[in-house]
Phi, psi and omega in degrees: 000149178294142183249089187286348181284344181282153177298144182285134179234135175265112183276356177276104179238073183302138176080007181303320183293342181272348182284149169300157189306311185295322177290326178295315179299316180296321180295320178295316180299318178294316183298325182262002179054051184274149176286161182303326182296334177293317179295319178299323180296317177297318184293331185264001180096356174084351182203121177271161185297322181296320177291319179301324181296336179268351185270316183225179184271154171054040182294136173238351181172196175234161181232116189268150171229154180296141169252111176255164179238120176276131181253177173078357184286132170234116183236121182054041176083359181245131175287141179215138172266132191245117175284139180225121176261109187200148179254352184277125176299150173087349183291310181294316180298316182294318179298315180296317181293319179289327174296326177295316176297322180297332179297334178294341175252017178098000179089198184262143171249126186222159177209156178222143178288164171305159191276061183269119176255161184247129171249140183249133171243116184265134171243096183282135176051056177295151183298321178222092185305319181297315180291322178299313180295322181295318178299314182295320178298317182292335185255017185303312183298321178296319179293322175301314181296318178295323178297319180295332177295338178279346186229058186297324182291317178297318180295322180295333179271358177109001179259199176124187182288127184258338182179171180232135176235135177253126182239152178239118188241139181239130172264119182219048175299132180304133178088357181238154179295137180288152180223142174255143175224143166252129184236126179263124175260127177251121183263118184240123173277112186266005180057243185262010176262156171299314166103002184302312182295319178300311182298313180297325176298317181293311184292324175297319180291327182278342186304312180299322179294321177298318178297320181294321181290320190260337185078003180253162183270132177282143175259248183286147175225105189197154176290161172255136175272001168273081187274066187278004168259009181229059185271148171240145182226146174218154177215157180209148175232122185239124176303142181302327182299332182281348186266349186293157173234170179303333182258341185230121177297152183305314180300324178295317179296316180301315179294324179295320179294316179296321180292320177298323177293319179297326174300312181295323179296325188270349188220113180297334177296317176286324181297325180298317179287322176305310182286335174298322177296322175301312186286342170306315179282315182301307183300322183298320179282324177299316176299314184298331182260017173072019181263173188273096182291335179290321177295319179296314179299315180301314181294321180297316182290320177297319179296322179295338182252014189295339180264009178098349176226136182290124185236167176291150176278348181242167166230146174224123180223158174256125183273184186293341178270353182096357179286149178270124180249127180235144175223158174218144172217128179200155177284136178226105180267085189238155178226154173242359177223163172081178178059220182273357185300323186286341187254002182250110182302322180297321179293318178299320178296319182290322176294322178294324177300319181284335181068028180278146180241000179205160178295329179290320177295320177299317180297322178298318179292320180296319178296319177298320178294318178299319178295317179296318182294320178297318177300318180301315180294316183293322179295320178296316180298325183280350182238261187278351185097158186287333189284328187301305179292322182298316183289332176298319179283327177298333182302328178299315179296320179295317178298317177296319179296328177287345179107009180295142181227151173056229182292343179300326185302310183294325179294316178295316179302315181299322180286322179297318179295317180299319181281338186069024181239111185252024183281156177299320182297318180294319180298317179297321180292317178298317179295321180296316178298318181298315182286337177277356179088004178275157176287113181288000000 
């Protein structure tokens, strides 16, 4: 839902990419009304060594990645500037460009489910699987109450255990002895936290009671990263006229995008690359906001294969008016409180930039970014091909690798693009000519 209580931000910042870095940073800070400490966090890399030393083991330093800002996004009627931590060229630019096209159709509409995570309690090889499952079914209400006793603070804030599900799982790999398992799913509404620690606390706490009720030995007690009760969805409708390029009319592009999606739906080899494009955008925002991108990736891929065949996370169709309609649905286990979020200045700055006030709102924006990123890749494939735009941005990396500095970078990049030669050798030759005073 649109959050009208938040300060209004204009995500349309034309020419932002042409500004020098310091001016670009200042422009974004002004547009989002950010405090000085947010700018300081970006300037310093977002994480000092002393803080890093408290986060993980055997710290020897920090490893920086670029923080870019995607512009033009409008989600549920609210403009938002989106921080993206990513090293791959073209990701931020593609997301921004597709968000600009999406505005022609009103922007993105998104929604997210309540923040319900799943904890699993495994009973491997129960003596009587049917009787074991029946006992647990009969005691569901009692187990919910016991689970909530483990999370009094969460319950006081409106979260807690929402339900219990009993599943019967069979291991029947060919050539191996079959095994029966009863698995108890505990559904925990984690509110604005990602929730791993909460869920693990509950299932660990319930394990002795499950053993006492069933007379069987409990095995694993752990959360599941297939968070299919915590889905986020976004959709967009773009007039075909907005999709055109100098070489390709809009209706042709729309049909090409829809055709590319059908290819992904029918072929898991293509679907894997299709979804990688989605996750280019999703992961970048998840990283920027201090969340666990590995958990999100695991859940997304498992969700894509939930029907037995790996499928795309998005859909793209052309409606009867010729407009391009896109949707996305995926599990997003995200938090805006707790964990390391509170101790990392860069994460706090990025969340402030977005102006999000809940994990569900964050998930809505992340879903919209994933849809936009996917659109950018499909539009490129349906027109000039993926390499043309990507290599233009890759030229910057090549120029820097050749040793270009300051204004030299743009001059070298311009010549590489003109020549269509992005090799290291060509970049070195252009730079040598430039420094010798010759026309590169």
